[in-house]
A tleap script that builds the chain and sets N, CA, C and O, in Angstrom:
source leaprc.protein.ff14SB
mol = sequence {
  NARG MET GLN GLY LEU GLY GLY VAL ASP LEU
  LEU THR PRO ALA LEU PRO GLU LEU SER GLY
  SER ILE SER SER TYR ARG LEU SER GLY TYR
  ASP GLY MET ASP LEU GLY GLN GLU LEU HIE
  THR ARG TYR GLY ILE THR VAL PRO CYS ASP
  ALA THR TRP LEU ARG VAL SER THR HIE TYR
  TYR ASN ASP PHE GLU GLU LEU ASP ARG LEU
  VAL ASP GLY LEU LYS ALA MET GLN VAL LYS
  CPRO
}
set mol.1.N position { 10.338 -196.505 -62.763 }
set mol.1.CA position { 11.617 -197.011 -62.275 }
set mol.1.C position { 12.775 -196.117 -62.699 }
set mol.1.O position { 13.732 -195.959 -61.942 }
set mol.2.N position { 12.712 -195.532 -63.885 }
set mol.2.CA position { 13.805 -194.671 -64.349 }
set mol.2.C position { 13.975 -193.473 -63.424 }
set mol.2.O position { 15.097 -193.133 -63.048 }
set mol.3.N position { 12.879 -192.836 -63.059 }
set mol.3.CA position { 12.969 -191.667 -62.200 }
set mol.3.C position { 13.465 -192.032 -60.806 }
set mol.3.O position { 14.011 -191.176 -60.110 }
set mol.4.N position { 13.291 -193.263 -60.388 }
set mol.4.CA position { 13.760 -193.722 -59.093 }
set mol.4.C position { 15.267 -193.881 -59.016 }
set mol.4.O position { 15.802 -194.092 -57.927 }
set mol.5.N position { 15.965 -193.786 -60.136 }
set mol.5.CA position { 17.419 -193.935 -60.137 }
set mol.5.C position { 18.123 -192.744 -59.502 }
set mol.5.O position { 19.220 -192.893 -58.962 }
set mol.6.N position { 17.522 -191.582 -59.558 }
set mol.6.CA position { 18.223 -190.380 -59.149 }
set mol.6.C position { 19.145 -189.965 -60.281 }
set mol.6.O position { 19.817 -190.805 -60.879 }
set mol.7.N position { 19.178 -188.680 -60.575 }
set mol.7.CA position { 19.997 -188.206 -61.682 }
set mol.7.C position { 19.371 -188.484 -63.035 }
set mol.7.O position { 20.031 -188.338 -64.064 }
set mol.8.N position { 18.107 -188.885 -63.048 }
set mol.8.CA position { 17.384 -189.165 -64.291 }
set mol.8.C position { 16.112 -188.318 -64.292 }
set mol.8.O position { 15.247 -188.478 -63.431 }
set mol.9.N position { 16.011 -187.425 -65.261 }
set mol.9.CA position { 14.845 -186.547 -65.362 }
set mol.9.C position { 14.082 -186.866 -66.636 }
set mol.9.O position { 14.651 -186.845 -67.728 }
set mol.10.N position { 12.796 -187.162 -66.500 }
set mol.10.CA position { 11.933 -187.443 -67.638 }
set mol.10.C position { 11.688 -186.153 -68.415 }
set mol.10.O position { 11.240 -185.158 -67.846 }
set mol.11.N position { 11.979 -186.171 -69.700 }
set mol.11.CA position { 11.737 -185.014 -70.555 }
set mol.11.C position { 10.415 -185.128 -71.306 }
set mol.11.O position { 9.838 -184.117 -71.707 }
set mol.12.N position { 9.943 -186.335 -71.494 }
set mol.12.CA position { 8.674 -186.589 -72.171 }
set mol.12.C position { 7.533 -186.213 -71.227 }
set mol.12.O position { 7.589 -186.544 -70.043 }
set mol.13.N position { 6.501 -185.530 -71.722 }
set mol.13.CA position { 5.378 -185.190 -70.842 }
set mol.13.C position { 4.763 -186.433 -70.200 }
set mol.13.O position { 4.592 -187.462 -70.855 }
set mol.14.N position { 4.434 -186.328 -68.915 }
set mol.14.CA position { 3.856 -187.460 -68.178 }
set mol.14.C position { 2.347 -187.564 -68.352 }
set mol.14.O position { 1.756 -188.579 -67.984 }
set mol.15.N position { 1.716 -186.541 -68.904 }
set mol.15.CA position { 0.274 -186.567 -69.118 }
set mol.15.C position { -0.084 -187.594 -70.189 }
set mol.15.O position { 0.504 -187.583 -71.271 }
set mol.16.N position { -1.037 -188.479 -69.907 }
set mol.16.CA position { -1.391 -189.530 -70.873 }
set mol.16.C position { -1.738 -188.991 -72.262 }
set mol.16.O position { -1.395 -189.617 -73.265 }
set mol.17.N position { -2.401 -187.860 -72.334 }
set mol.17.CA position { -2.793 -187.318 -73.637 }
set mol.17.C position { -1.607 -186.751 -74.419 }
set mol.17.O position { -1.729 -186.484 -75.614 }
set mol.18.N position { -0.466 -186.564 -73.762 }
set mol.18.CA position { 0.730 -186.058 -74.430 }
set mol.18.C position { 1.825 -187.109 -74.567 }
set mol.18.O position { 2.876 -186.838 -75.147 }
set mol.19.N position { 1.590 -188.290 -74.045 }
set mol.19.CA position { 2.623 -189.317 -74.079 }
set mol.19.C position { 2.593 -190.074 -75.407 }
set mol.19.O position { 1.603 -190.044 -76.138 }
set mol.20.N position { 3.678 -190.735 -75.691 }
set mol.20.CA position { 3.794 -191.505 -76.919 }
set mol.20.C position { 4.560 -192.787 -76.667 }
set mol.20.O position { 4.608 -193.291 -75.545 }
set mol.21.N position { 5.149 -193.300 -77.709 }
set mol.21.CA position { 5.827 -194.583 -77.610 }
set mol.21.C position { 7.324 -194.442 -77.354 }
set mol.21.O position { 8.038 -195.444 -77.295 }
set mol.22.N position { 7.797 -193.228 -77.203 }
set mol.22.CA position { 9.212 -192.981 -76.929 }
set mol.22.C position { 9.323 -192.071 -75.713 }
set mol.22.O position { 8.619 -191.067 -75.608 }
set mol.23.N position { 10.213 -192.434 -74.798 }
set mol.23.CA position { 10.465 -191.612 -73.611 }
set mol.23.C position { 11.886 -191.089 -73.685 }
set mol.23.O position { 12.813 -191.831 -74.007 }
set mol.24.N position { 12.055 -189.822 -73.389 }
set mol.24.CA position { 13.382 -189.204 -73.388 }
set mol.24.C position { 13.733 -188.770 -71.974 }
set mol.24.O position { 12.877 -188.308 -71.219 }
set mol.25.N position { 15.016 -188.927 -71.627 }
set mol.25.CA position { 15.485 -188.623 -70.276 }
set mol.25.C position { 16.770 -187.815 -70.334 }
set mol.25.O position { 17.607 -188.020 -71.214 }
set mol.26.N position { 16.920 -186.897 -69.393 }
set mol.26.CA position { 18.182 -186.205 -69.163 }
set mol.26.C position { 18.887 -186.979 -68.058 }
set mol.26.O position { 18.271 -187.327 -67.051 }
set mol.27.N position { 20.170 -187.248 -68.241 }
set mol.27.CA position { 20.931 -188.057 -67.290 }
set mol.27.C position { 22.038 -187.243 -66.634 }
set mol.27.O position { 22.599 -186.332 -67.242 }
set mol.28.N position { 22.340 -187.580 -65.399 }
set mol.28.CA position { 23.557 -187.097 -64.751 }
set mol.28.C position { 24.145 -188.281 -63.998 }
set mol.28.O position { 23.417 -189.186 -63.589 }
set mol.29.N position { 25.447 -188.275 -63.817 }
set mol.29.CA position { 26.093 -189.377 -63.122 }
set mol.29.C position { 26.758 -190.373 -64.052 }
set mol.29.O position { 27.197 -191.433 -63.607 }
set mol.30.N position { 26.841 -190.051 -65.347 }
set mol.30.CA position { 27.498 -190.933 -66.314 }
set mol.30.C position { 28.578 -190.158 -67.069 }
set mol.30.O position { 28.903 -190.491 -68.209 }
set mol.31.N position { 29.131 -189.129 -66.436 }
set mol.31.CA position { 30.078 -188.220 -67.070 }
set mol.31.C position { 31.253 -188.959 -67.696 }
set mol.31.O position { 31.889 -189.806 -67.070 }
set mol.32.N position { 31.521 -188.609 -68.956 }
set mol.32.CA position { 32.667 -189.175 -69.657 }
set mol.32.C position { 32.486 -190.610 -70.110 }
set mol.32.O position { 33.393 -191.171 -70.726 }
set mol.33.N position { 31.374 -191.208 -69.834 }
set mol.33.CA position { 31.147 -192.611 -70.178 }
set mol.33.C position { 30.526 -192.725 -71.556 }
set mol.33.O position { 29.624 -191.960 -71.899 }
set mol.34.N position { 31.002 -193.673 -72.348 }
set mol.34.CA position { 30.335 -193.983 -73.607 }
set mol.34.C position { 29.186 -194.912 -73.254 }
set mol.34.O position { 29.275 -196.129 -73.420 }
set mol.35.N position { 28.110 -194.316 -72.765 }
set mol.35.CA position { 26.998 -195.069 -72.189 }
set mol.35.C position { 26.380 -196.034 -73.189 }
set mol.35.O position { 26.080 -197.176 -72.841 }
set mol.36.N position { 26.184 -195.589 -74.434 }
set mol.36.CA position { 25.601 -196.466 -75.446 }
set mol.36.C position { 26.432 -197.713 -75.666 }
set mol.36.O position { 25.890 -198.817 -75.737 }
set mol.37.N position { 27.745 -197.550 -75.774 }
set mol.37.CA position { 28.638 -198.696 -75.983 }
set mol.37.C position { 28.656 -199.602 -74.759 }
set mol.37.O position { 28.636 -200.826 -74.896 }
set mol.38.N position { 28.693 -199.018 -73.569 }
set mol.38.CA position { 28.712 -199.821 -72.346 }
set mol.38.C position { 27.425 -200.623 -72.173 }
set mol.38.O position { 27.473 -201.794 -71.797 }
set mol.39.N position { 26.279 -200.007 -72.441 }
set mol.39.CA position { 25.011 -200.739 -72.339 }
set mol.39.C position { 24.977 -201.898 -73.323 }
set mol.39.O position { 24.486 -202.980 -73.001 }
set mol.40.N position { 25.500 -201.669 -74.521 }
set mol.40.CA position { 25.505 -202.733 -75.528 }
set mol.40.C position { 26.464 -203.861 -75.139 }
set mol.40.O position { 26.113 -205.038 -75.221 }
set mol.41.N position { 27.660 -203.496 -74.723 }
set mol.41.CA position { 28.674 -204.494 -74.365 }
set mol.41.C position { 28.269 -205.313 -73.139 }
set mol.41.O position { 28.354 -206.541 -73.154 }
set mol.42.N position { 27.836 -204.643 -72.092 }
set mol.42.CA position { 27.540 -205.326 -70.826 }
set mol.42.C position { 26.182 -206.027 -70.798 }
set mol.42.O position { 26.041 -207.092 -70.198 }
set mol.43.N position { 25.181 -205.425 -71.451 }
set mol.43.CA position { 23.811 -205.910 -71.271 }
set mol.43.C position { 23.075 -206.241 -72.570 }
set mol.43.O position { 21.917 -206.655 -72.533 }
set mol.44.N position { 23.736 -206.063 -73.721 }
set mol.44.CA position { 23.086 -206.344 -74.992 }
set mol.44.C position { 21.950 -205.392 -75.308 }
set mol.44.O position { 21.006 -205.758 -76.008 }
set mol.45.N position { 22.034 -204.162 -74.792 }
set mol.45.CA position { 20.991 -203.150 -74.967 }
set mol.45.C position { 21.485 -202.114 -75.961 }
set mol.45.O position { 22.601 -201.609 -75.837 }
set mol.46.N position { 20.660 -201.802 -76.939 }
set mol.46.CA position { 20.986 -200.766 -77.909 }
set mol.46.C position { 19.946 -199.659 -77.799 }
set mol.46.O position { 18.770 -199.870 -78.095 }
set mol.47.N position { 20.385 -198.485 -77.373 }
set mol.47.CA position { 19.507 -197.319 -77.270 }
set mol.47.C position { 20.284 -196.094 -77.732 }
set mol.47.O position { 21.496 -196.021 -77.529 }
set mol.48.N position { 19.601 -195.125 -78.354 }
set mol.48.CA position { 20.271 -193.883 -78.685 }
set mol.48.C position { 20.521 -193.090 -77.403 }
set mol.48.O position { 19.582 -192.781 -76.669 }
set mol.49.N position { 21.791 -192.759 -77.134 }
set mol.49.CA position { 22.110 -192.033 -75.911 }
set mol.49.C position { 23.551 -191.551 -75.944 }
set mol.49.O position { 24.335 -191.927 -76.816 }
set mol.50.N position { 23.874 -190.721 -74.984 }
set mol.50.CA position { 25.254 -190.406 -74.641 }
set mol.50.C position { 25.289 -190.255 -73.127 }
set mol.50.O position { 24.374 -190.724 -72.451 }
set mol.51.N position { 26.297 -189.627 -72.584 }
set mol.51.CA position { 26.408 -189.539 -71.124 }
set mol.51.C position { 25.430 -188.550 -70.500 }
set mol.51.O position { 25.362 -188.447 -69.276 }
set mol.52.N position { 24.664 -187.816 -71.324 }
set mol.52.CA position { 23.761 -186.805 -70.771 }
set mol.52.C position { 22.300 -186.986 -71.144 }
set mol.52.O position { 21.446 -186.295 -70.588 }
set mol.53.N position { 21.979 -187.889 -72.065 }
set mol.53.CA position { 20.579 -188.104 -72.458 }
set mol.53.C position { 20.381 -189.547 -72.918 }
set mol.53.O position { 21.332 -190.264 -73.231 }
set mol.54.N position { 19.111 -189.942 -72.947 }
set mol.54.CA position { 18.741 -191.309 -73.323 }
set mol.54.C position { 17.337 -191.274 -73.917 }
set mol.54.O position { 16.463 -190.571 -73.409 }
set mol.55.N position { 17.119 -192.031 -74.990 }
set mol.55.CA position { 15.794 -192.132 -75.595 }
set mol.55.C position { 15.414 -193.606 -75.654 }
set mol.55.O position { 16.152 -194.422 -76.206 }
set mol.56.N position { 14.261 -193.944 -75.081 }
set mol.56.CA position { 13.834 -195.335 -74.955 }
set mol.56.C position { 12.517 -195.551 -75.682 }
set mol.56.O position { 11.555 -194.808 -75.484 }
set mol.57.N position { 12.482 -196.573 -76.523 }
set mol.57.CA position { 11.231 -196.977 -77.179 }
set mol.57.C position { 10.484 -197.899 -76.222 }
set mol.57.O position { 10.952 -198.991 -75.901 }
set mol.58.N position { 9.336 -197.452 -75.777 }
set mol.58.CA position { 8.581 -198.211 -74.767 }
set mol.58.C position { 7.272 -198.735 -75.353 }
set mol.58.O position { 6.218 -198.663 -74.722 }
set mol.59.N position { 7.362 -199.251 -76.547 }
set mol.59.CA position { 6.145 -199.718 -77.214 }
set mol.59.C position { 6.360 -201.109 -77.800 }
set mol.59.O position { 6.951 -201.969 -77.147 }
set mol.60.N position { 5.915 -201.327 -78.952 }
set mol.60.CA position { 5.868 -202.629 -79.616 }
set mol.60.C position { 7.184 -203.403 -79.603 }
set mol.60.O position { 7.171 -204.624 -79.445 }
set mol.61.N position { 8.307 -202.727 -79.764 }
set mol.61.CA position { 9.580 -203.410 -79.954 }
set mol.61.C position { 10.252 -203.887 -78.663 }
set mol.61.O position { 11.170 -204.705 -78.725 }
set mol.62.N position { 9.826 -203.403 -77.511 }
set mol.62.CA position { 10.464 -203.767 -76.249 }
set mol.62.C position { 9.429 -204.251 -75.250 }
set mol.62.O position { 8.322 -203.719 -75.170 }
set mol.63.N position { 9.814 -205.284 -74.480 }
set mol.63.CA position { 8.903 -205.789 -73.460 }
set mol.63.C position { 9.378 -205.329 -72.073 }
set mol.63.O position { 10.430 -204.702 -71.945 }
set mol.64.N position { 8.596 -205.644 -71.052 }
set mol.64.CA position { 8.921 -205.192 -69.700 }
set mol.64.C position { 10.262 -205.743 -69.219 }
set mol.64.O position { 10.992 -205.041 -68.519 }
set mol.65.N position { 10.597 -206.964 -69.572 }
set mol.65.CA position { 11.871 -207.561 -69.159 }
set mol.65.C position { 13.049 -206.763 -69.724 }
set mol.65.O position { 14.031 -206.526 -69.020 }
set mol.66.N position { 12.956 -206.354 -70.969 }
set mol.66.CA position { 14.030 -205.570 -71.581 }
set mol.66.C position { 14.150 -204.195 -70.929 }
set mol.66.O position { 15.255 -203.701 -70.704 }
set mol.67.N position { 13.028 -203.592 -70.635 }
set mol.67.CA position { 13.062 -202.283 -69.971 }
set mol.67.C position { 13.621 -202.399 -68.556 }
set mol.67.O position { 14.358 -201.519 -68.112 }
set mol.68.N position { 13.283 -203.466 -67.847 }
set mol.68.CA position { 13.847 -203.702 -66.514 }
set mol.68.C position { 15.356 -203.897 -66.599 }
set mol.68.O position { 16.090 -203.416 -65.736 }
set mol.69.N position { 15.829 -204.602 -67.635 }
set mol.69.CA position { 17.263 -204.831 -67.823 }
set mol.69.C position { 17.977 -203.494 -68.056 }
set mol.69.O position { 19.084 -203.287 -67.558 }
set mol.70.N position { 17.349 -202.598 -68.806 }
set mol.70.CA position { 17.924 -201.273 -69.029 }
set mol.70.C position { 18.060 -200.516 -67.714 }
set mol.70.O position { 19.123 -199.965 -67.426 }
set mol.71.N position { 17.009 -200.482 -66.924 }
set mol.71.CA position { 17.047 -199.751 -65.648 }
set mol.71.C position { 18.098 -200.360 -64.723 }
set mol.71.O position { 18.852 -199.627 -64.082 }
set mol.72.N position { 18.157 -201.677 -64.646 }
set mol.72.CA position { 19.148 -202.339 -63.792 }
set mol.72.C position { 20.571 -202.028 -64.265 }
set mol.72.O position { 21.465 -201.807 -63.449 }
set mol.73.N position { 20.776 -202.012 -65.588 }
set mol.73.CA position { 22.087 -201.691 -66.135 }
set mol.73.C position { 22.488 -200.262 -65.830 }
set mol.73.O position { 23.625 -200.005 -65.433 }
set mol.74.N position { 21.567 -199.331 -66.012 }
set mol.74.CA position { 21.859 -197.928 -65.704 }
set mol.74.C position { 22.200 -197.751 -64.232 }
set mol.74.O position { 23.122 -197.012 -63.887 }
set mol.75.N position { 21.461 -198.426 -63.374 }
set mol.75.CA position { 21.717 -198.328 -61.935 }
set mol.75.C position { 23.112 -198.866 -61.592 }
set mol.75.O position { 23.833 -198.260 -60.800 }
set mol.76.N position { 23.484 -199.982 -62.178 }
set mol.76.CA position { 24.792 -200.594 -61.905 }
set mol.76.C position { 25.950 -199.734 -62.407 }
set mol.76.O position { 27.030 -199.748 -61.816 }
set mol.77.N position { 25.736 -198.993 -63.482 }
set mol.77.CA position { 26.811 -198.212 -64.097 }
set mol.77.C position { 26.875 -196.779 -63.597 }
set mol.77.O position { 27.839 -196.072 -63.894 }
set mol.78.N position { 25.879 -196.333 -62.849 }
set mol.78.CA position { 25.824 -194.944 -62.408 }
set mol.78.C position { 27.022 -194.606 -61.529 }
set mol.78.O position { 27.354 -195.341 -60.600 }
set mol.79.N position { 27.657 -193.493 -61.834 }
set mol.79.CA position { 28.799 -193.015 -61.059 }
set mol.79.C position { 28.276 -192.334 -59.809 }
set mol.79.O position { 27.474 -191.403 -59.886 }
set mol.80.N position { 28.729 -192.797 -58.676 }
set mol.80.CA position { 28.283 -192.218 -57.397 }
set mol.80.C position { 29.210 -191.076 -57.001 }
set mol.80.O position { 30.426 -191.173 -57.168 }
set mol.81.N position { 28.635 -189.989 -56.474 }
set mol.81.CA position { 29.483 -188.843 -56.056 }
set mol.81.C position { 30.347 -189.182 -54.859 }
set mol.81.O position { 31.109 -188.338 -54.388 }
savepdb mol mol.pdb
quit
């Protein structure tokens, strides 16, 4: 779902033997935005990020509902050209 947003590039290897419990993404379309603060304020999501990158823990600490909320929040906040 993250890659379906457009402007989101997966930096973590997609090969199962190289994957882990954290996914990192390069972002575009959030220029000048304090993305971490906005995600926390609007959606109650805390992730390490800025307007150009994002790191998501996709293992024990987060469930599918929380990850869906993150993707929906990013989509809603994305700056359209």
